[in-house]
C-alpha positions, -999 to 999 in steps of 0.1 A, spaced: 204 -66 187 176 -39 186 153 -40 156 138 -7 144 112 2 119 129 13 87 117 45 70 121 39 33 132 72 20 167 73 6 194 100 7 208 114 -25 225 145 -38 201 163 -60 204 196 -78 172 214 -89 168 227 -124 138 246 -138 120 229 -166 94 254 -176 85 262 -140 100 292 -123 118 283 -90 97 309 -71 65 295 -57 34 308 -74 51 320 -106 46 304 -140 62 300 -173 55 278 -203 58 241 -196 85 222 -214 76 188 -228 98 158 -222 99 125 -241 82 97 -222 108 78 -203 117 42 -211 124 21 -181 136 -14 -192 131 -41 -167 156 -70 -164 145 -104 -175 147 -115 -138 122 -88 -128 98 -96 -157 98 -133 -147 93 -124 -110 63 -102 -119 48 -129 -140 51 -155 -113 39 -133 -84 8 -122 -103 -1 -158 -111 6 -170 -76 -18 -144 -62 -47 -155 -84 -41 -193 -85 -28 -195 -121 -2 -218 -136 33 -209 -124 52 -238 -140 85 -229 -156 73 -241 -190 41 -219 -189 59 -188 -176 86 -191 -203 60 -195 -230 42 -164 -217 74 -143 -215 86 -154 -248 52 -150 -264 52 -186 -275 14 -191 -268 -16 -169 -277 -25 -142 -252 -56 -121 -250 -44 -91 -231 -13 -73 -218 -16 -64 -182 3 -37 -162 27 -61 -146 50 -68 -175 32 -101 -183 4 -109 -208 -25 -132 -199 -40 -160 -218 -78 -160 -224 -83 -186 -197 -62 -166 -173 -81 -135 -180 -115 -153 -174 -101 -167 -141 -89 -133 -130 -123 -117 -137 -141 -144 -117 -117 -140 -88 -124 -102 -88 -162 -106 -90 -160 -127 -58 -137 -102 -41 -160 -73 -48 -187 -92 -28 -165 -93 3 -173 -59 18 -210 -65 14 -208 -99 33 -185 -83 59 -211 -56 67 -239 -81 68 -219 -102 94 -210 -71 115 -246 -59 115 -262 -93 123 -237 -116 140 -212 -94 158 -211 -117 189 -201 -147 169 -183 -131 139 -145 -137 141 -134 -120 109 -133 -125 71 -104 -129 48 -99 -137 11 -81 -165 -7 -80 -149 -42 -57 -177 -53 -87 -201 -48 -116 -178 -54 -128 -181 -18 -140 -159 11 -132 -175 45 -156 -165 73 -145 -171 110 -174 -179 134 -174 -189 171 -204 -212 165 -209 -244 145 -247 -236 141 -256 -250 106 -287 -228 103 -266 -196 108 -241 -208 81 -270 -216 58 -285 -181 63 -252 -164 56 -249 -183 23 -284 -174 13 -275 -138 16 -243 -142 -6 -241 -136 -43 -215 -163 -47 -224 -189 -19 -201 -215 -34 -171 -192 -27 -178 -191 11 -157 -213 34 -165 -214 72 -138 -217 98 -141 -219 136 -128 -191 158 -122 -190 196 -127 -152 198 -151 -128 181 -136 -99 162 -150 -75 188 -132 -95 216 -99 -93 196 -103 -55 192 -107 -52 230 -76 -73 236 -57 -52 211 -65 -20 230 -54 -36 263 -22 -49 248 -13 -15 232 -20 4 264 7 -17 282 34 -25 257 33 7 235 37 29 265 69 10 275 83 9 240 84 -29 240 64 -34 208 69 -19 174 35 -30 160 4 -48 171 -23 -61 148 -51 -86 145 -43 -118 126 -78 -125 111 -67 -158 94 -55 -174 127 -78 -156 151 -47 -142 169 -25 -112 172 7 -105 153 33 -86 174 66 -72 163 90 -65 192 119 -40 191 139 -66 211 126 -101 205 137 -116 239 121 -142 261 116 -115 288 96 -92 264 75 -121 251 66 -131 286 54 -95 293 30 -99 263 18 -133 275 10 -120 310 -11 -92 296 -32 -115 274 -34 -145 298 -34 -168 267 -1 -176 251 -18 -192 221 -34 -159 210 -2 -142 199 23 -148 170 57 -130 169 71 -124 134 106 -123 119 125 -104 92 129 -108 54 145 -93 23 134 -77 -11 149 -72 -46 149 -38 -63 150 -21 -97 153 17 -98 133 42 -119 149 77 -115 137 90 -149 122 123 -157 85 120 -166 63 144 -186 34 163 -171 9 155 -158 31 135 -134 19 99 -126 20 82 -92 49 61 -80 78 80 -96 108 96 -80 108 129 -61 138 144 -44 146 173 -21 138 179 16 152 201 44 186 183 40 183 186 1 193 149 0 161 129 5 144 107 -22 109 94 -20 80 86 -44 48 102 -55 16 88 -39 -12 107 -56 -25 142 -62 -53 162 -46 -65 196 -36 -71 215 -4 -89 248 -7 -72 264 -37 -38 245 -34 -28 217 -57 -10 191 -37 13 161 -42 7 135 -14 37 114 -2 49 99 31 52 123 60 86 111 71 101 122 38 107 157 53 108 174 87 79 192 105 77 229 95 98 224 64 92 246 33 121 231 13 120 226 -24 113 192 -40 118 180 -76 109 151 -98 134 125 -110 172 122 -103 192 122 -135 230 128 -131 222 143 -97 197 168 -112 160 170 -103 132 190 -120 117 215 -95 80 209 -89 71 226 -56 78 230 -19 69 210 12 40 224 32 27 199 57 33 166 74 16 147 102 33 150 135 7 134 157 10 114 189 -13 89 206 -34 117 221 -44 129 186 -57 98 167 -76 118 142 -45 124 121 -29 90 127 -12 84 93 23 88 79 16 114 52 28 148 40 21 172 11 41 192 -14 24 223 -27 28 223 -65 42 253 -83 19 271 -107 20 253 -140 29 219 -125 2 192 -127 -3 156 -116 -26 129 -131 -45 99 -119 -23 72 -134 4 46 -126 34 39 -149 43 3 -158 67 -13 -181 64 -44 -204 102 -47 -210 99 -27 -242 90 8 -229 67 26 -205 30 33 -204 3 44 -180 -27 27 -164 -54 52 -152 -71 51 -118 -108 49 -115 -118 53 -78 -106 44 -44 -104 11 -24 -113 14 13 -120 -21 25 -85 -32 35 -96 -69 33 -70 -94 46 -61 -117 17 -69 -90 -9 -43 -85 -36 -28 -50 -39 1 -36 -60 26 -10 -49 47 12 -72 76 31 -58 105 47 -77 132 24 -63 113 -8 -70 106 6 -105 77 -16 -114 43 -27 -101 48 -54 -74 20 -79 -66 15 -84 -29 -12 -95 -5 -27 -78 26 -18 -99 57 -31 -75 84 -52 -44 85 -59 -17 112 -23 -23 124 -11 1 151 26 9 149 50 26 173 74 48 153 93 61 183 124 41 176 126 43 138 161 57 138 159 91 122 147 125 132 123 125 103 105 95 115 96 106 150 59 107 145 50 85 174 21 61 172 5 55 138 -28 38 136 -47 18 110 -17 8 88 -21 -21 64 6 -48 62 15 -67 31 36 -99 26 63 -82 3 83 -52 14 89 -21 -5 124 -7 -9 144 24 3 131 53 -17 96 38 -23 83 58 7 52 78 -3 47 57 -34 13 46 -45 -6 14 -35 -34 4 -60 -57 -26 -65 -87 -39 -85 -70 -41 -119 -103 -43 -139 -118 -34 -172 -140 -2 -171 -161 4 -202 -163 42 -196 -125 43 -195 -122 21 -225 -95 -1 -208 -81 -15 -176 -79 7 -145 -68 6 -109 -83 18 -77 -62 40 -54 -56 21 -21 -30 41 -2 5 54 3 36 34 11 50 41 45 77 17 58 91 -17 63 81 -35 95 106 -52 118 95 -85 103 106 -73 68 71 -68 54 55 -37 39 33 -11 56 11 14 40 -14 41 50 -48 33 36 -65 60 15 -93 66 39 -68 72 68 -47 95 45 -78 116 37 -88 118 73 -53 131 82 -51 156 54 -88 167 51 -84 171 14 -110 189 -7 -106 163 -35 -85 133 -44 -74 129 -80 -82 92 -86 -101 94 -119 -134 100 -102 -153 124 -78 -137 107 -48 -146 118 -12 
């Protein structure tokens, strides 16, 4: 049976109403305030969020501890954005893990600049507070030198690699030139952890696997992945302005598509909402609204661009599109979350552009309805969208996607991906960094998103609203 990449927009019947914004583009009336929505998560989702967050950072996930946390039976020092409080010890552990993780891009650049012939890649183990470096040599002096240049040398773990990272990139190009052009593979990416490739095939047959083996001349260098499942909780509520990221939008050329808000930005004098490109068709100028309550959506603007690139135009290789906001409609740099008792917002404070394998990120789409903790398993993944199954998805080869180990859900398309949940004194609280925009579910059942740097390259934005002067 043929497997296809799933676009994760959903179809719905939405009627647009005006809520303080005239339905004609460019016109303006007084904004109407709305009560902040309350999105109550089920106990199952609250428990799942608490467990996933603690697993990602190596905290206690025993049933007794999780129940004490959820039931507030033990003292906690902070309430985080994942529907779960943290104890003081957990907070300290989280901060130490993040301090090590912030060192990763510095070490990576040092290795690429000085040891490119033997450097096989770097990945994080945030559950252990470690940075794992792959080398094709066992030279003790080189390892000592690397540790001397690290801020947290005790966090570094060396592992042997058969191939350098540059060799893997060369193999990747060779593989893609052969199997992408014949529509055998849906995605190809480098598996830094195992010094291999991860390949998803449209038809996972022995014949197609053999074609991949023949190209690489090394059967041990490739891994083929399988499918999985995901649980969902919907958030279709109306939100007040300025609209946050990760909430429901509906509309499209068929007037029946539902996606999620990624983030907001500007291009020239236009205020834009950024979402997934496959949410609407090329050339569309159809209306879009926010929320779906009893089939009704608040009008916010009209579609005005989406990427339609192919492999000959890699400069815009991302699955992104924009909605031009009506006059009087505004978006903010924040992400909604729930703690089981109501809804609140966590601000953004910058962008994350490192795409480190093993790094913990969080996605927020309207269908999932809460922040979901997940981990990057592959970066710079090149995906063939030719066979995704709908006319909206025919955007050919998309480059530089990031894969995570938990999939988003139908309707999460275009939603926000954030990371680095950290205290910022200037903001007077905890903040996120903007990491990207949710794109799709791979054939192996895992999530794919477009990283923020690739989104910005594709759209050439004047500014990104991420709580800072970004880009």
